[in-house]
N, CA and C atoms as a LAMMPS dump frame, in Angstrom:
ITEM: TIMESTEP
0
ITEM: NUMBER OF ATOMS
255
ITEM: BOX BOUNDS ff ff ff
-5.0000000000000000e+02 5.0000000000000000e+02
-5.0000000000000000e+02 5.0000000000000000e+02
-5.0000000000000000e+02 5.0000000000000000e+02
ITEM: ATOMS id mol type element x y z
1 1 1 N 103.478 -264.723 -6.243
2 1 2 C 103.462 -265.588 -7.345
3 1 3 C 104.69 -265.409 -8.335
4 2 1 N 105.255 -263.958 -8.229
5 2 2 C 106.612 -263.779 -8.97
6 2 3 C 107.569 -263.659 -8.647
7 3 1 N 108.421 -264.146 -8.947
8 3 2 C 110.114 -263.904 -8.486
9 3 3 C 110.803 -262.521 -9.316
10 4 1 N 109.861 -261.82 -9.969
11 4 2 C 110.797 -260.578 -10.421
12 4 3 C 111.122 -260.913 -11.6
13 5 1 N 111.239 -262.3 -12.614
14 5 2 C 111.93 -262.543 -13.968
15 5 3 C 110.649 -263.047 -14.505
16 6 1 N 109.459 -262.763 -14.701
17 6 2 C 108.558 -263.463 -15.245
18 6 3 C 108.873 -263.403 -16.699
19 7 1 N 109.452 -263.897 -17.794
20 7 2 C 109.335 -263.284 -19.026
21 7 3 C 108.057 -263.239 -19.814
22 8 1 N 106.88 -263.436 -19.305
23 8 2 C 105.773 -262.877 -19.977
24 8 3 C 105.425 -262.014 -19.956
25 9 1 N 105.923 -261.058 -19.354
26 9 2 C 105.699 -259.744 -19.077
27 9 3 C 106.571 -258.937 -19.835
28 10 1 N 106.263 -258.694 -21.136
29 10 2 C 106.719 -257.253 -22.137
30 10 3 C 106.022 -256.377 -21.954
31 11 1 N 106.765 -255.529 -22.381
32 11 2 C 106.259 -254.351 -22.711
33 11 3 C 105.541 -254.395 -24.515
34 12 1 N 104.116 -253.621 -24.202
35 12 2 C 103.02 -253.436 -25.513
36 12 3 C 104.144 -252.776 -26.393
37 13 1 N 103.852 -252.747 -27.798
38 13 2 C 104.038 -251.929 -28.572
39 13 3 C 102.82 -250.656 -28.514
40 14 1 N 103.556 -249.393 -28.824
41 14 2 C 102.584 -248.068 -28.698
42 14 3 C 101.211 -248.399 -29.302
43 15 1 N 101.167 -248.629 -30.691
44 15 2 C 99.893 -248.736 -31.166
45 15 3 C 98.965 -249.825 -30.462
46 16 1 N 99.349 -251.163 -30.285
47 16 2 C 98.981 -251.682 -29.607
48 16 3 C 98.214 -251.247 -27.904
49 17 1 N 99.227 -250.939 -27.573
50 17 2 C 98.697 -250.095 -26.02
51 17 3 C 97.506 -249.121 -26.66
52 18 1 N 97.425 -248.324 -27.359
53 18 2 C 96.623 -247.142 -27.773
54 18 3 C 95.25 -248.026 -28.103
55 19 1 N 95.389 -248.997 -28.795
56 19 2 C 94.118 -249.69 -29.104
57 19 3 C 93.58 -250.371 -28.113
58 20 1 N 93.932 -250.756 -27.076
59 20 2 C 93.865 -251.673 -26.132
60 20 3 C 92.938 -250.32 -24.748
61 21 1 N 93.636 -249.39 -24.985
62 21 2 C 93.01 -247.721 -23.97
63 21 3 C 91.795 -247.685 -24.855
64 22 1 N 91.86 -247.351 -26.13
65 22 2 C 90.42 -247.061 -26.617
66 22 3 C 89.67 -248.313 -26.462
67 23 1 N 89.862 -249.402 -26.832
68 23 2 C 88.612 -250.136 -26.335
69 23 3 C 88.444 -250.467 -24.938
70 24 1 N 89.125 -250.543 -24.26
71 24 2 C 89.014 -250.182 -22.677
72 24 3 C 88.132 -249.096 -22.239
73 25 1 N 88.4 -247.732 -22.738
74 25 2 C 87.773 -246.504 -22.315
75 25 3 C 85.934 -246.776 -23.388
76 26 1 N 86.152 -247.211 -24.076
77 26 2 C 84.825 -247.893 -24.578
78 26 3 C 83.67 -248.751 -24.25
79 27 1 N 84.32 -249.534 -23.432
80 27 2 C 83.845 -250.674 -22.538
81 27 3 C 83.848 -250.053 -21.278
82 28 1 N 84.112 -248.999 -20.468
83 28 2 C 84.295 -248.862 -19.419
84 28 3 C 84.853 -249.541 -18.44
85 29 1 N 85.935 -250.212 -18.952
86 29 2 C 86.983 -251.278 -18.139
87 29 3 C 88.454 -250.386 -17.727
88 30 1 N 89.011 -250.911 -16.733
89 30 2 C 90.634 -250.657 -16.675
90 30 3 C 91.437 -251.571 -17.525
91 31 1 N 92.563 -250.778 -17.807
92 31 2 C 93.459 -251.648 -18.541
93 31 3 C 94.82 -251.858 -17.212
94 32 1 N 94.262 -251.455 -15.943
95 32 2 C 95.532 -251.294 -15.114
96 32 3 C 96.344 -252.79 -15.125
97 33 1 N 95.444 -253.426 -15.086
98 33 2 C 96.967 -254.962 -15.08
99 33 3 C 97.687 -255.074 -16.389
100 34 1 N 97.601 -254.106 -17.333
101 34 2 C 98.345 -254.161 -18.315
102 34 3 C 100.046 -253.748 -18.017
103 35 1 N 100.381 -253.198 -16.797
104 35 2 C 101.324 -252.922 -16.734
105 35 3 C 101.628 -251.486 -17.461
106 36 1 N 100.634 -250.143 -17.503
107 36 2 C 101.058 -248.969 -17.599
108 36 3 C 101.632 -248.395 -16.807
109 37 1 N 102.13 -247.202 -17.159
110 37 2 C 103.132 -246.315 -16.05
111 37 3 C 103.681 -246.672 -15.422
112 38 1 N 104.513 -246.964 -15.955
113 38 2 C 105.46 -247.569 -15.164
114 38 3 C 105.471 -248.979 -13.907
115 39 1 N 104.411 -249.499 -13.861
116 39 2 C 104.145 -250.575 -13.143
117 39 3 C 104.923 -251.644 -13.57
118 40 1 N 105.33 -252.19 -14.648
119 40 2 C 106.136 -253.349 -15.062
120 40 3 C 106.811 -253.478 -14.066
121 41 1 N 107.644 -252.513 -13.503
122 41 2 C 109.126 -252.921 -12.604
123 41 3 C 108.167 -253.654 -11.248
124 42 1 N 107.443 -252.819 -10.634
125 42 2 C 106.537 -252.96 -9.912
126 42 3 C 105.887 -254.295 -9.525
127 43 1 N 105.071 -254.636 -11.022
128 43 2 C 104.694 -256.126 -10.995
129 43 3 C 105.368 -257.12 -10.918
130 44 1 N 106.407 -257.044 -11.875
131 44 2 C 107.908 -257.935 -11.641
132 44 3 C 108.293 -258.236 -10.118
133 45 1 N 108.13 -257.068 -9.217
134 45 2 C 108.642 -257.29 -7.791
135 45 3 C 107.568 -258.197 -7.182
136 46 1 N 106.426 -258.234 -7.744
137 46 2 C 105.381 -258.392 -6.752
138 46 3 C 104.687 -257.549 -6.136
139 47 1 N 105.074 -256.585 -6.247
140 47 2 C 104.518 -255.214 -5.507
141 47 3 C 103.018 -254.82 -5.819
142 48 1 N 102.296 -255.057 -7.603
143 48 2 C 101.372 -254.754 -8.125
144 48 3 C 100.79 -256.092 -8.711
145 49 1 N 99.43 -256.45 -8.832
146 49 2 C 98.743 -257.492 -9.763
147 49 3 C 99.61 -257.765 -10.917
148 50 1 N 99.831 -258.616 -11.651
149 50 2 C 100.139 -258.431 -13.131
150 50 3 C 98.929 -259.168 -13.592
151 51 1 N 98.93 -258.805 -15.131
152 51 2 C 97.717 -259.561 -15.902
153 51 3 C 97.969 -261.323 -15.573
154 52 1 N 99.108 -261.713 -15.662
155 52 2 C 99.002 -263.367 -15.217
156 52 3 C 98.44 -263.488 -13.897
157 53 1 N 99.067 -262.861 -13.148
158 53 2 C 98.07 -263.132 -11.555
159 53 3 C 96.693 -263.333 -11.794
160 54 1 N 96.199 -262.284 -12.325
161 54 2 C 95.046 -262.377 -12.323
162 54 3 C 94.131 -263.419 -13.263
163 55 1 N 95.13 -263.814 -14.819
164 55 2 C 94.687 -264.646 -15.025
165 55 3 C 94.522 -266.035 -14.429
166 56 1 N 95.675 -266.236 -13.733
167 56 2 C 95.834 -267.536 -13.22
168 56 3 C 94.231 -267.555 -12.028
169 57 1 N 94.112 -266.488 -11.293
170 57 2 C 92.793 -266.27 -10.33
171 57 3 C 91.722 -266.393 -10.832
172 58 1 N 91.422 -265.998 -12.395
173 58 2 C 90.183 -266.552 -12.948
174 58 3 C 90.068 -267.73 -13.583
175 59 1 N 90.995 -267.941 -14.273
176 59 2 C 91.278 -269.661 -14.399
177 59 3 C 90.818 -270.539 -13.506
178 60 1 N 91.593 -270.155 -12.256
179 60 2 C 91.036 -271.509 -11.155
180 60 3 C 89.435 -270.866 -10.67
181 61 1 N 89.018 -269.589 -11.064
182 61 2 C 87.736 -269.786 -10.299
183 61 3 C 86.625 -270.322 -11.362
184 62 1 N 86.922 -270.262 -12.116
185 62 2 C 86.156 -270.923 -13.571
186 62 3 C 85.972 -272.423 -13.384
187 63 1 N 86.84 -272.555 -12.419
188 63 2 C 86.688 -274.398 -12.245
189 63 3 C 86.264 -274.71 -11.402
190 64 1 N 85.847 -274.085 -10.038
191 64 2 C 84.492 -274.171 -8.867
192 64 3 C 83.345 -274.335 -9.334
193 65 1 N 82.68 -275.726 -9.666
194 65 2 C 81.665 -276.013 -9.612
195 65 3 C 80.792 -275.261 -8.622
196 66 1 N 81.259 -275.526 -7.244
197 66 2 C 80.07 -274.97 -6.424
198 66 3 C 79.737 -273.432 -6.08
199 67 1 N 77.801 -273.238 -6.453
200 67 2 C 77.721 -272 -7.206
201 67 3 C 78.548 -271.189 -5.16
202 68 1 N 78.034 -271.813 -4.231
203 68 2 C 78.245 -271.247 -2.966
204 68 3 C 79.641 -270.831 -2.503
205 69 1 N 80.224 -271.96 -3.232
206 69 2 C 82.108 -271.701 -2.965
207 69 3 C 82.373 -270.659 -3.708
208 70 1 N 81.68 -270.172 -5.154
209 70 2 C 82.447 -269.361 -5.74
210 70 3 C 81.627 -267.974 -5.134
211 71 1 N 80.269 -267.824 -4.592
212 71 2 C 80.057 -266.714 -4.537
213 71 3 C 80.86 -266.095 -2.64
214 72 1 N 81.316 -267.522 -1.83
215 72 2 C 82.102 -267.406 -0.623
216 72 3 C 83.219 -266.082 -1.177
217 73 1 N 83.904 -266.813 -2.118
218 73 2 C 84.931 -266.707 -2.711
219 73 3 C 84.965 -264.938 -3.299
220 74 1 N 84.069 -265.104 -4.264
221 74 2 C 84.059 -263.425 -4.768
222 74 3 C 83.675 -262.48 -3.424
223 75 1 N 82.726 -262.972 -2.709
224 75 2 C 82.634 -261.864 -1.314
225 75 3 C 84.103 -261.547 -0.645
226 76 1 N 84.84 -262.926 -0.322
227 76 2 C 86.287 -262.697 0.056
228 76 3 C 87.056 -261.523 -0.456
229 77 1 N 87.164 -261.74 -1.904
230 77 2 C 87.691 -260.893 -2.39
231 77 3 C 87.81 -259.499 -2.75
232 78 1 N 85.887 -259.629 -2.752
233 78 2 C 85.739 -257.869 -2.934
234 78 3 C 86.097 -257.751 -1.7
235 79 1 N 85.731 -258.231 -0.459
236 79 2 C 86.148 -257.202 0.902
237 79 3 C 87.637 -257.323 1.396
238 80 1 N 88.686 -258.077 0.339
239 80 2 C 89.469 -257.857 0.595
240 80 3 C 90.408 -256.253 -0.395
241 81 1 N 89.587 -256.106 -1.446
242 81 2 C 89.932 -255.174 -2.249
243 81 3 C 89.376 -253.89 -1.625
244 82 1 N 88.174 -253.5 -0.509
245 82 2 C 88.244 -252.574 0.093
246 82 3 C 89.235 -251.815 0.747
247 83 1 N 89.227 -250.45 -0.203
248 83 2 C 90.364 -249.762 0.887
249 83 3 C 89.954 -250.001 2.813
250 84 1 N 91.118 -249.938 3.227
251 84 2 C 91.413 -249.698 4.187
252 84 3 C 91.377 -248.762 5.214
253 85 1 N 90.629 -248.253 6.097
254 85 2 C 90.989 -246.935 6.759
255 85 3 C 91.27 -246.976 8.388
């Protein structure tokens, strides 16, 4: 999905990143898609998911009207996300 030059991927100012981290910690959610810890280059190279990719996936998922299809896709994605042994 990424050609390595996605202009939408810009580093956050330190204060914004700190605020997001605090909010995420309070909610018990991850900020992994925000490109922290040097993952910006890896996301640009398509090696790790970007917030943009996750957003596109979520937007497409929300357009699916059939409950069974949504459940099938959710099961598929959760299965694909499990660590391989």
